[in-house]
C-alpha positions as CSV (number, residue, x, y, z in Angstrom):
1,M,-0.3,0.0,0.0
2,R,1.2,3.6,-0.7
3,P,0.7,6.6,1.2
4,G,-2.4,8.6,0.8
5,T,-4.5,5.1,0.6
6,R,-7.2,4.6,3.1
7,V,-6.4,1.6,5.3
8,V,-8.1,-0.2,8.0
9,V,-5.1,-1.8,10.2
10,R,-5.6,-4.3,13.1
11,Y,-2.6,-4.4,15.3
12,R,-1.6,-6.0,18.7
13,L,-1.3,-3.3,21.6
14,T,2.0,-3.1,23.3
15,P,2.3,-4.0,26.9
16,P,1.1,-2.9,29.9
17,E,-2.2,-2.9,27.4
18,T,-3.4,-6.0,26.2
19,G,-5.4,-7.1,23.2
20,L,-6.0,-5.6,19.7
21,S,-6.8,-2.3,18.4
22,D,-8.0,-0.8,14.8
23,A,-6.8,2.2,13.1
24,L,-8.9,3.5,10.0
25,G,-7.7,6.5,8.3
26,E,-5.2,7.5,5.5
27,L,-1.7,5.7,5.5
28,L,0.6,8.7,5.9
29,W,4.3,7.1,6.1
30,V,6.3,3.8,6.0
31,R,9.7,4.2,7.9
32,G,12.4,2.0,9.2
33,E,13.8,-1.5,8.1
34,G,13.5,-4.8,9.6
35,A,12.2,-5.2,13.1
36,G,12.0,-1.5,13.6
37,R,9.7,-0.4,10.6
38,R,6.5,1.5,11.4
39,I,3.6,2.9,9.7
40,G,1.9,6.0,10.2
41,V,-2.1,6.4,10.0
42,L,-4.0,9.8,10.1
43,T,-7.4,8.6,11.9
44,K,-10.2,10.8,13.2
45,R,-8.4,11.0,16.5
46,G,-5.1,11.9,15.2
47,E,-2.0,10.2,14.0
48,V,-1.4,6.8,15.1
49,S,2.1,5.3,14.6
50,I,1.9,1.5,14.5
51,E,5.1,-1.3,14.5
52,T,4.7,-3.4,11.6
53,S,5.4,-6.5,13.4
54,S,2.4,-6.1,15.7
55,I,0.2,-5.7,12.6
56,T,-2.4,-8.8,12.2
57,H,-4.3,-7.4,9.4
58,A,-4.1,-4.5,6.9
59,K,-6.5,-3.8,3.9
60,P,-7.3,-0.8,1.6
61,V,-10.8,0.5,2.1
62,P,-13.0,2.7,0.1
63,P,-13.8,6.5,0.6
64,P,-15.8,7.2,3.6
65,P,-19.7,7.5,2.4
66,A,-20.7,11.1,1.5
67,R,-22.6,12.9,4.5
68,L,-26.5,13.5,3.8
69,A,-27.2,17.4,4.0
70,S,-29.1,18.5,7.0
71,R,-32.7,19.6,6.3
């Protein structure tokens, strides 16, 4: 995937947190090599930096639906 693509990424949380989390938004950047490789995703709540080794699933998604005009 390339920066600018809208994505959803499921990843393992880092200790002391446990479980999984999702990031839905625009892929901003991919940095690093090997075990230190990370991606940045711009979500509604801000930028999320995710270590690629913690990613369980990732895929491109279509643009969000258009908002309906208020009456």
